[in-house]
N, C-alpha and C positions, 0 to 999 in steps of 0.2 A: 526071378521071383519074385525078388525082393521090392516092395511097391514104395519105401519109403529108403532113397538114397543116402549115403553120408553129407553129399553135397547140399540136398534137398534139407536135411535137418540143420546144416549149416546155416543154409540161406532163413531158416523159421526162426532160427536162436538170435541170429543178426537182425531181423524187422521186427522181434518182437521182444527180447532180452534186451540188456544193457550193453554187450558185445558178441560177437558170434560164438565165443568160448562160453558163453552165458545160459549154462544148460540147468540151471536149478533155482533159478527165478520163478515165483509162481505166473509171471506174464508170458515166460518163453515156455513153462511146463504145460500149461492152459492153450497155448498156441499149437503145441506139438499134439497134445488130446486131440483138439480139432479137427485136426488136419486126420487123426486114425479114424476119428469118429465118422468122418465125411466118408473115408475110404468105407470101411465096416458096413455103412449105411448102406452105397452101392452095392456092396456084394451081396449084402441080404436082399436087396431089390429082387437079385437074380435067383438067389438062392435060398427061397423062402424057410427052409425046412431045418437049415444049419443052425442046430441050436447051439453049439459050442462057441461059436462065432456070436449067435445073438447074446451069451452068455458073458460073451468077454467086452460088447460093447455096453451093458450094461452097467457092468463094473466100470470100464473107461468111463461112463457118463458121470457114474457116482462119484470118484476120483476127481474130475474136474469139476464137479460142483462143491466138492468139499474145498478144492484148491480156490473158486471164488469165493466161496464163503471167508475161507481166511483172509482173502485179499480185500473182499467187502468191511472184516472188521478192522484191518491194519493201514490200508490206504484207501479212501472212501476213491480217490480221485483216478488212482490206477486200475481200479477196478471197471470206472465207467469208460474209462477209454477203453481196456481192453474189450470190454462188451462192444463198443462201439466200433472197432478195429476190425473185431472177428463178427459181427454182425450178427450175436448170439440174443438169445432171448431172457428175460431175468428170470 
């Protein structure tokens, strides 16, 4: 039932973080949130009236937005790189 296995998380952290154990960097967390946001979006396309999932999705989008703002303040080059890599709108 789990849509995101430990191996998939390690792949995300390896690709976007500094290493595969780097779970705390903003880049790796933004990538993980983006994966979860995509999954919840697909779920909501099928189940339009699932309001608890809709609320969770909005909270995740807000968390990702705050992390992106933090990264933009700290390191604009990493911000631009993660935006491009994840194909996000600014």
